[in-house]
C-alpha positions in Angstrom: 0.0 0.0 0.0 1.4 3.4 -1.0 0.8 6.6 1.0 2.3 9.9 -0.2 2.5 12.3 -3.1 1.2 11.5 -6.6 1.7 13.0 -10.0 -0.5 11.9 -12.9 -2.0 9.1 -10.7 1.5 7.6 -10.0 3.6 7.7 -6.8 5.9 10.7 -7.3 7.8 12.7 -4.6 7.9 11.7 -1.0 6.0 8.5 0.0 5.8 5.3 2.0 5.2 1.9 0.5 4.2 -1.0 2.8 4.8 -4.5 1.5 2.6 -7.5 2.2 5.0 -8.8 4.8 5.0 -5.5 6.8 8.3 -4.2 5.6 8.3 -0.6 4.6 10.2 1.7 2.1 10.1 5.4 3.0 11.6 7.8 0.6 11.4 9.3 -2.9 9.4 8.0 -5.8 9.5 9.1 -9.5 6.8 8.2 -12.0 5.7 5.2 -10.0 9.1 3.8 -9.2 11.4 3.9 -6.1 13.9 6.5 -7.0 16.3 8.7 -5.2 16.9 8.8 -1.4 15.1 6.5 0.9 15.4 3.6 3.3 13.8 0.2 4.1 12.4 -0.9 7.4 12.4 -4.7 7.3 9.8 -6.5 9.2 11.1 -10.0 8.8 14.1 -11.0 11.0 14.1 -14.7 10.1 15.1 -16.2 6.7 12.3 -16.2 4.2 11.0 -19.5 2.9 11.1 -20.0 -0.9 7.4 -19.3 -1.2 7.6 -16.2 1.0 10.6 -14.9 -1.0 8.7 -15.4 -4.3 5.7 -13.6 -2.8 7.8 -10.7 -1.7 9.5 -10.6 -5.1 6.2 -10.6 -6.9 5.2 -7.3 -5.3 8.3 -5.5 -6.8 7.8 -5.2 -10.6 5.6 -2.1 -10.5 7.8 -0.2 -8.1 11.4 -1.2 -9.0 11.8 -3.4 -12.1 15.6 -3.6 -11.9 15.6 -4.4 -8.2 12.8 -7.0 -8.9 15.1 -8.9 -11.2 18.0 -8.8 -8.7 15.7 -9.9 -5.9 14.5 -12.9 -7.9 18.1 -13.8 -8.8 19.2 -13.6 -5.1 16.2 -15.6 -4.0 16.9 -18.3 -6.6 20.5 -18.5 -5.6 19.7 -19.0 -2.0 18.0 -22.3 -2.7 
């Protein structure tokens, strides 16, 4: 869920995105993508199962396509 500034119906400017697992990204967005300064607040402190990692990775494409690919690669390499 995204809370923050919008431009042309896309996240743009300062905002906060909460992932399904409770982790949060707070920072800058540009044209619907995570962009610029920001930080993550990770909810999970234990290793993710393969299905949980895949679920987390599935929520990334719209916000950060390049990071989505890297996350999928890292998740695959862990198993």
